[in-house]
Structures are given as C-alpha cells and as structure tokens.
FITI-233978 format. One record per residue (C-alpha): residue number from 1; residue in one letter; x, y, z. Coordinates in pm, 1 decimal, always signed. Layout:
BEGIN
DOGU,NUM,A,X,Y,Z $
...
***
This chain:
BEGIN
DOGU,1,M,-587.2,-1501.6,-2054.7 $
DOGU,2,L,-214.2,-1572.7,-2024.8 $
DOGU,3,E,-114.4,-1919.7,-2126.2 $
DOGU,4,V,+230.8,-2069.0,-2086.8 $
DOGU,5,E,+275.6,-2406.6,-2257.9 $
DOGU,6,D,+566.9,-2648.3,-2214.1 $
DOGU,7,L,+811.5,-2359.6,-2165.1 $
DOGU,8,R,+1186.7,-2447.8,-2151.9 $
DOGU,9,V,+1439.0,-2175.2,-2097.7 $
DOGU,10,T,+1820.5,-2183.0,-2073.0 $
DOGU,11,Y,+2088.2,-1929.1,-1993.1 $
DOGU,12,G,+2412.6,-1930.3,-2190.7 $
DOGU,13,G,+2287.3,-2232.5,-2379.7 $
DOGU,14,A,+2377.2,-2450.2,-2082.2 $
DOGU,15,V,+2189.5,-2377.5,-1758.6 $
DOGU,16,Q,+1828.1,-2495.5,-1762.6 $
DOGU,17,A,+1611.3,-2255.4,-1570.0 $
DOGU,18,L,+1265.6,-2372.1,-1686.9 $
DOGU,19,R,+1203.3,-2734.8,-1770.1 $
DOGU,20,G,+868.6,-2762.8,-1942.6 $
DOGU,21,I,+640.3,-2529.7,-1741.6 $
DOGU,22,T,+274.9,-2508.2,-1821.7 $
DOGU,23,L,+40.0,-2263.3,-1642.1 $
DOGU,24,Q,-249.3,-2020.8,-1698.4 $
DOGU,25,V,-368.9,-1685.2,-1565.1 $
DOGU,26,P,-742.7,-1661.0,-1637.4 $
DOGU,27,D,-890.7,-1327.6,-1691.9 $
DOGU,28,G,-988.2,-1155.3,-1368.3 $
DOGU,29,K,-784.0,-1378.6,-1138.2 $
DOGU,30,V,-490.4,-1352.9,-906.3 $
DOGU,31,V,-239.5,-1641.0,-961.5 $
DOGU,32,A,+55.1,-1699.4,-729.6 $
DOGU,33,V,+381.3,-1869.4,-821.2 $
DOGU,34,L,+569.0,-2007.3,-521.8 $
DOGU,35,G,+910.7,-2160.6,-494.3 $
DOGU,36,S,+1252.0,-2122.4,-330.1 $
DOGU,37,N,+1547.3,-1936.5,-472.3 $
DOGU,38,G,+1654.0,-2085.1,-802.8 $
DOGU,39,A,+1322.5,-2237.1,-875.3 $
DOGU,40,G,+1274.1,-2035.4,-1189.2 $
DOGU,41,K,+1015.8,-1779.8,-1075.7 $
DOGU,42,T,+1198.9,-1471.4,-1197.9 $
DOGU,43,T,+1300.2,-1641.9,-1527.0 $
DOGU,44,L,+927.4,-1708.3,-1581.4 $
DOGU,45,L,+841.7,-1340.4,-1549.1 $
DOGU,46,R,+1128.8,-1233.6,-1768.8 $
DOGU,47,T,+1007.3,-1464.9,-2035.8 $
DOGU,48,I,+652.2,-1327.6,-2020.7 $
DOGU,49,S,+764.2,-965.0,-2010.1 $
DOGU,50,G,+1007.3,-987.5,-2298.5 $
DOGU,51,T,+1320.3,-906.8,-2093.2 $
DOGU,52,L,+1473.1,-1255.5,-2095.3 $
DOGU,53,K,+1725.7,-1188.4,-2367.9 $
DOGU,54,L,+1863.5,-895.5,-2169.1 $
DOGU,55,H,+1979.9,-1156.8,-1918.9 $
DOGU,56,R,+2121.7,-1387.9,-2193.0 $
DOGU,57,G,+1828.9,-1624.2,-2161.7 $
DOGU,58,K,+1670.3,-1812.2,-2448.8 $
DOGU,59,I,+1345.5,-1992.1,-2505.5 $
DOGU,60,E,+1434.7,-2344.0,-2621.6 $
DOGU,61,T,+1076.6,-2482.1,-2666.4 $
DOGU,62,G,+724.0,-2382.0,-2565.7 $
DOGU,63,T,+494.4,-2086.3,-2615.1 $
DOGU,64,V,+370.4,-1785.5,-2422.2 $
DOGU,65,T,+44.2,-1626.7,-2542.7 $
DOGU,66,F,-174.1,-1349.1,-2407.5 $
DOGU,67,D,-526.5,-1295.3,-2529.2 $
DOGU,68,G,-445.4,-1536.6,-2812.4 $
DOGU,69,R,-137.0,-1357.4,-2931.7 $
DOGU,70,S,+210.4,-1495.1,-2904.3 $
DOGU,71,L,+455.0,-1300.2,-2683.5 $
DOGU,72,G,+753.3,-1500.5,-2797.9 $
DOGU,73,G,+1017.6,-1285.0,-2961.5 $
DOGU,74,R,+823.1,-959.9,-2894.6 $
DOGU,75,D,+1005.8,-649.1,-2776.7 $
DOGU,76,A,+934.3,-563.8,-2416.7 $
DOGU,77,S,+779.7,-229.8,-2513.4 $
DOGU,78,R,+531.3,-395.2,-2742.4 $
DOGU,79,I,+437.9,-641.3,-2462.1 $
DOGU,80,V,+365.7,-339.9,-2235.9 $
DOGU,81,A,+156.2,-180.9,-2506.8 $
DOGU,82,G,-35.1,-509.5,-2537.0 $
DOGU,83,G,-132.9,-487.7,-2174.6 $
DOGU,84,V,+130.1,-689.9,-1981.3 $
DOGU,85,V,+339.8,-488.2,-1733.4 $
DOGU,86,Q,+598.5,-609.6,-1479.0 $
DOGU,87,V,+697.1,-462.2,-1144.1 $
DOGU,88,P,+1052.0,-591.3,-1109.6 $
DOGU,89,E,+1211.2,-742.3,-794.0 $
DOGU,90,G,+1381.8,-470.5,-593.7 $
DOGU,91,R,+1142.3,-198.3,-714.1 $
DOGU,92,R,+1400.3,-15.4,-928.1 $
DOGU,93,I,+1232.3,+325.2,-921.3 $
DOGU,94,F,+1414.4,+631.1,-1055.9 $
DOGU,95,S,+1562.0,+753.6,-726.1 $
DOGU,96,R,+1652.6,+1103.5,-853.6 $
DOGU,97,L,+1310.8,+1169.9,-1000.8 $
DOGU,98,T,+1013.6,+1284.0,-796.8 $
DOGU,99,V,+717.8,+1062.5,-733.5 $
DOGU,100,E,+516.2,+1242.4,-999.8 $
DOGU,101,E,+799.3,+1211.4,-1258.9 $
DOGU,102,N,+833.8,+838.2,-1186.7 $
DOGU,103,L,+460.6,+801.0,-1248.9 $
DOGU,104,R,+477.6,+1006.1,-1569.5 $
DOGU,105,A,+760.2,+773.3,-1687.2 $
DOGU,106,G,+526.6,+480.2,-1639.7 $
DOGU,107,G,+266.4,+633.8,-1868.9 $
DOGU,108,M,+505.5,+749.0,-2144.2 $
DOGU,109,G,+391.1,+470.5,-2384.0 $
DOGU,110,S,+38.3,+616.9,-2403.8 $
DOGU,111,K,-54.4,+918.7,-2608.0 $
DOGU,112,D,-402.6,+937.3,-2457.8 $
DOGU,113,K,-395.1,+1226.7,-2209.9 $
DOGU,114,A,-726.0,+1138.6,-2061.1 $
DOGU,115,A,-624.0,+782.7,-1997.5 $
DOGU,116,K,-304.4,+897.0,-1826.7 $
DOGU,117,S,-487.2,+1139.5,-1606.6 $
DOGU,118,A,-733.4,+864.7,-1505.9 $
DOGU,119,A,-446.5,+623.8,-1438.0 $
DOGU,120,Q,-273.9,+882.0,-1212.1 $
DOGU,121,T,-595.3,+944.5,-1023.1 $
DOGU,122,R,-630.7,+565.6,-967.6 $
DOGU,123,V,-275.4,+544.7,-834.9 $
DOGU,124,Y,-321.1,+834.7,-595.1 $
DOGU,125,D,-647.9,+679.7,-473.8 $
DOGU,126,L,-477.6,+346.3,-405.7 $
DOGU,127,F,-171.8,+516.8,-247.4 $
DOGU,128,P,-267.8,+851.9,-86.2 $
DOGU,129,V,+80.8,+887.0,+58.3 $
DOGU,130,L,+212.9,+922.0,-302.1 $
DOGU,131,A,-21.0,+1211.6,-362.3 $
DOGU,132,D,+112.2,+1377.5,-44.5 $
DOGU,133,R,+473.1,+1328.2,-150.9 $
DOGU,134,R,+436.3,+1377.1,-533.6 $
DOGU,135,T,+720.1,+1639.1,-535.0 $
DOGU,136,Q,+956.4,+1431.7,-321.1 $
DOGU,137,R,+1242.9,+1234.4,-481.6 $
DOGU,138,G,+1183.2,+858.4,-507.2 $
DOGU,139,G,+1515.4,+773.5,-336.1 $
DOGU,140,L,+1401.5,+954.6,-17.4 $
DOGU,141,L,+1094.0,+733.2,+28.4 $
DOGU,142,S,+1080.7,+442.7,+268.2 $
DOGU,143,G,+1103.1,+87.9,+138.0 $
DOGU,144,G,+727.7,+38.3,+157.6 $
DOGU,145,E,+660.8,+369.7,-13.6 $
DOGU,146,Q,+907.5,+280.6,-293.9 $
DOGU,147,Q,+716.0,-39.9,-349.5 $
DOGU,148,M,+393.5,+160.2,-372.3 $
DOGU,149,L,+564.4,+382.6,-634.2 $
DOGU,150,A,+688.4,+85.8,-833.9 $
DOGU,151,I,+335.6,-64.0,-846.9 $
DOGU,152,G,+182.5,+277.3,-916.7 $
DOGU,153,R,+431.4,+335.9,-1203.4 $
DOGU,154,A,+326.6,+0.9,-1359.3 $
DOGU,155,L,-40.4,+85.1,-1325.3 $
DOGU,156,M,+17.1,+409.2,-1522.5 $
DOGU,157,A,+52.1,+195.7,-1838.7 $
DOGU,158,G,-302.5,+59.5,-1784.4 $
DOGU,159,P,-212.7,-314.1,-1770.2 $
DOGU,160,K,-466.5,-591.1,-1826.7 $
DOGU,161,L,-215.0,-826.1,-1652.7 $
DOGU,162,L,+15.7,-709.9,-1380.1 $
DOGU,163,L,+333.0,-913.6,-1311.5 $
DOGU,164,L,+461.3,-872.8,-960.3 $
DOGU,165,D,+806.5,-1007.4,-873.7 $
DOGU,166,E,+862.4,-1050.2,-499.5 $
DOGU,167,P,+676.0,-734.4,-392.5 $
DOGU,168,S,+718.6,-821.4,-20.8 $
DOGU,169,L,+1098.3,-848.4,-40.6 $
DOGU,170,G,+1271.6,-667.7,+245.9 $
DOGU,171,L,+956.0,-511.9,+386.3 $
DOGU,172,A,+814.7,-525.0,+741.6 $
DOGU,173,P,+532.6,-773.7,+821.4 $
DOGU,174,R,+283.1,-489.5,+859.0 $
DOGU,175,I,+356.5,-357.4,+513.5 $
DOGU,176,I,+354.4,-713.2,+361.1 $
DOGU,177,G,-6.5,-751.6,+487.4 $
DOGU,178,Q,-101.0,-426.5,+327.4 $
DOGU,179,I,+55.9,-536.9,-3.8 $
DOGU,180,G,-184.8,-828.3,-5.9 $
DOGU,181,E,-480.5,-601.6,+42.8 $
DOGU,182,I,-366.4,-372.8,-243.7 $
DOGU,183,I,-322.5,-667.2,-475.4 $
DOGU,184,R,-676.2,-781.1,-416.5 $
DOGU,185,E,-804.3,-420.3,-466.4 $
DOGU,186,I,-615.5,-386.4,-799.2 $
DOGU,187,N,-769.2,-716.7,-901.1 $
DOGU,188,R,-1116.0,-607.6,-798.8 $
DOGU,189,Q,-1070.1,-308.4,-1024.8 $
DOGU,190,G,-1033.5,-535.5,-1318.3 $
DOGU,191,T,-660.6,-620.6,-1349.0 $
DOGU,192,S,-542.4,-977.3,-1360.0 $
DOGU,193,V,-235.5,-1046.4,-1148.1 $
DOGU,194,L,+59.8,-1297.1,-1167.5 $
DOGU,195,L,+227.7,-1279.3,-829.3 $
DOGU,196,V,+569.5,-1433.2,-782.8 $
DOGU,197,E,+646.5,-1464.2,-406.8 $
DOGU,198,Q,+861.2,-1644.0,-151.4 $
DOGU,199,N,+617.3,-1530.0,+114.4 $
DOGU,200,A,+367.0,-1815.9,+78.0 $
DOGU,201,T,+135.5,-1700.2,+352.7 $
DOGU,202,M,+73.4,-1363.6,+192.9 $
DOGU,203,A,+58.2,-1511.3,-165.2 $
DOGU,204,L,-188.2,-1787.0,-86.7 $
DOGU,205,G,-395.2,-1539.5,+113.5 $
DOGU,206,V,-460.7,-1326.8,-186.3 $
DOGU,207,A,-450.0,-1568.8,-482.2 $
DOGU,208,D,-728.0,-1759.2,-647.2 $
DOGU,209,L,-494.7,-2013.9,-798.8 $
DOGU,210,A,-134.2,-2112.5,-729.1 $
DOGU,211,F,+156.6,-2295.9,-884.5 $
DOGU,212,V,+454.6,-2426.0,-697.2 $
DOGU,213,L,+791.4,-2437.9,-889.6 $
DOGU,214,D,+1063.5,-2679.9,-797.3 $
DOGU,215,V,+1397.3,-2663.1,-995.5 $
DOGU,216,G,+1223.8,-2531.2,-1301.6 $
DOGU,217,K,+915.2,-2751.7,-1300.6 $
DOGU,218,V,+565.8,-2718.7,-1175.0 $
DOGU,219,S,+544.5,-2960.4,-878.6 $
DOGU,220,L,+193.7,-2854.4,-746.9 $
DOGU,221,S,-92.3,-2650.7,-879.6 $
DOGU,222,G,-450.1,-2581.9,-800.5 $
DOGU,223,D,-687.1,-2362.7,-593.6 $
DOGU,224,A,-479.1,-2153.9,-360.3 $
DOGU,225,A,-689.3,-2221.4,-51.6 $
DOGU,226,E,-678.6,-2594.1,-114.9 $
DOGU,227,L,-301.2,-2587.1,-170.2 $
DOGU,228,A,-257.8,-2408.3,+158.4 $
DOGU,229,K,-407.2,-2720.2,+325.9 $
DOGU,230,T,-163.7,-2967.3,+182.2 $
DOGU,231,D,+109.5,-3112.3,+394.9 $
DOGU,232,A,+379.1,-3036.5,+136.5 $
DOGU,233,V,+296.7,-2663.5,+110.9 $
DOGU,234,Q,+257.6,-2621.1,+483.8 $
DOGU,235,R,+586.7,-2800.9,+558.8 $
DOGU,236,L,+803.6,-2642.5,+287.8 $
DOGU,237,Y,+653.3,-2295.0,+256.4 $
DOGU,238,L,+442.2,-2208.1,+551.9 $
DOGU,239,G,+681.5,-2329.3,+818.5 $
DOGU,240,H,+446.6,-2542.0,+1020.2 $
DOGU,241,G,+270.6,-2884.5,+1021.8 $
DOGU,242,A,-67.0,-2977.1,+882.9 $
DOGU,243,G,-230.3,-2933.2,+1215.6 $
DOGU,244,D,-162.8,-2554.6,+1215.5 $
DOGU,245,D,-436.0,-2396.4,+997.4 $
DOGU,246,T,-338.8,-2027.8,+1030.6 $
DOGU,247,A,-241.0,-1993.3,+668.9 $
DOGU,248,V,-548.2,-2191.1,+561.9 $
DOGU,249,Q,-768.9,-1947.7,+743.7 $
DOGU,250,Q,-595.8,-1650.5,+584.0 $
DOGU,251,A,-637.5,-1803.5,+236.3 $
DOGU,252,A,-998.8,-1878.2,+298.4 $
DOGU,253,A,-1071.0,-1532.1,+424.0 $
DOGU,254,R,-909.4,-1353.7,+127.1 $
DOGU,255,S,-1242.4,-1268.9,-33.8 $
DOGU,256,T,-1380.9,-1095.8,+282.1 $
DOGU,257,K,-1082.0,-869.3,+349.5 $
DOGU,258,T,-1166.2,-503.8,+391.3 $
DOGU,259,L,-922.2,-268.3,+217.3 $
DOGU,260,S,-735.3,-25.9,+438.3 $
DOGU,261,R,-538.3,+222.6,+227.4 $
DOGU,262,W,-172.4,+161.5,+216.1 $
DOGU,263,T,-18.9,+441.1,+418.5 $
DOGU,264,A,+320.4,+282.7,+509.4 $
***
C-alpha cells in the first residue's frame, strides 16, 4: 500500500504546492486524483517517484511510504526498483529510438532476462499495434500510440504501483475511452494504479477511490462512484448539474467493461 501522510511541499522555499495532503492507494486498487491546473497533482507524483528535487521542490513535512518503507529522500532509480514506476505527463518517449528499443530501455533496471521477456510479451499483448511497429521510431507514432509506448515502457520495469500523469492529455475522445479500459486491464492483472487526471469522467469511470485536490489540499475523497454523484464534482469537473447522471452511470459500470485491445 502507498500511504501519503500530511505531505507539505514547496518550490524554491517559497511556493507552497502541497499543503498537508493525506491519501492512500490500497493494494490492487485504482485511485484517481482530480483537480484543476495548479492543484498540486503533478507535484504529488513527483514526490512519490523521487523526482521532486529535479524540479527544485522540497518536502517540508510529512511522509510517503510504500509497502511500509519510506520513499522520502530515495533516489528515483531505487524507487523504481522497489516497484513504483511513473508514466510522465506528455509521454516523453525516446523519439529517435524504435518501439522495441524504448521498451528495452524501460527494462534496463532488471537483470532477470526471463522477467524482461515476460514483461515485453505482456506489453505486446496489451498493445498489439506496438508489436506490429516494433522496428518503427517512436517519434513517428501517433499521439495515442506514443501513449501506449510510454505505458508499455513503464510496465517493462514490472511495477507493483503504476503512476499515471494525465495519460489522456491531447488525445481524441475515442482514444481516451480506450485508455480507461487499458488502465482497468492493467489493474486486473495485479498492478495498483494512481491516476492523475483532469478528465474526471474517464478517471471516475475506472477508479475505485478518488481524491479531489484544491490548491494543494484534499477537498473531497471517497468511493469514486459516490463522488461522481456529488453536486460539487458534477458541477466543477463533469460539466453538468446533479440531474445529469451520465458520468455516474459510467463510474457505476466500470467493473463490467469488456476490454477491447487498444489499436489507436
């Protein structure tokens, strides 16, 4: 389980990005973090993944633990080795490398050849289009295909917990729906997921639990389907009034979705 307790983070010693956040990601669950730009969502993932100091951020107070071990002060590579892997916002694949080379880069931290081979098979099973284009350069893929590759590269490290930062950003609605299906499938295969998203409809449709951030604080939290019913979430994040239950129905139906392979 990931546990974040009373986390306060600043940038440059002055700008307060997180103001006492507490949240949990139970084993085997998908947890969504919602919020507008500047709410602290990306800072939260940076803190968990060990990349905060690369952005001149600092933990002032609070703790972050995974499976009972503190992640505070750990190098990002050690955090990955411990089972926590992030897919960054904007995908950030190696555009000049081929699909297969990108995936190999994701598995470089493991010396277990059998494990890497199994991970690659898993990725190609989830994303058959990547298998078809394994020799193509990453920069020549479509936006949706690049997002597949970014997720696949993270899966090569065999994560227990996958951190997803705005995976729907800049993608067409059809692809966004497929992202949700893939997230649920990854979770069904045994990987916990912490999903940071502005697209609340998709996020609440796939998550078990959800937290809403507002200016660095948790303003709402609870069961994702229940949060989708609240006036505040529907008004601020789903773009309609409480009488429109489309998002509620999508959230309630998340456990009955049938996976259609992401083909972009």
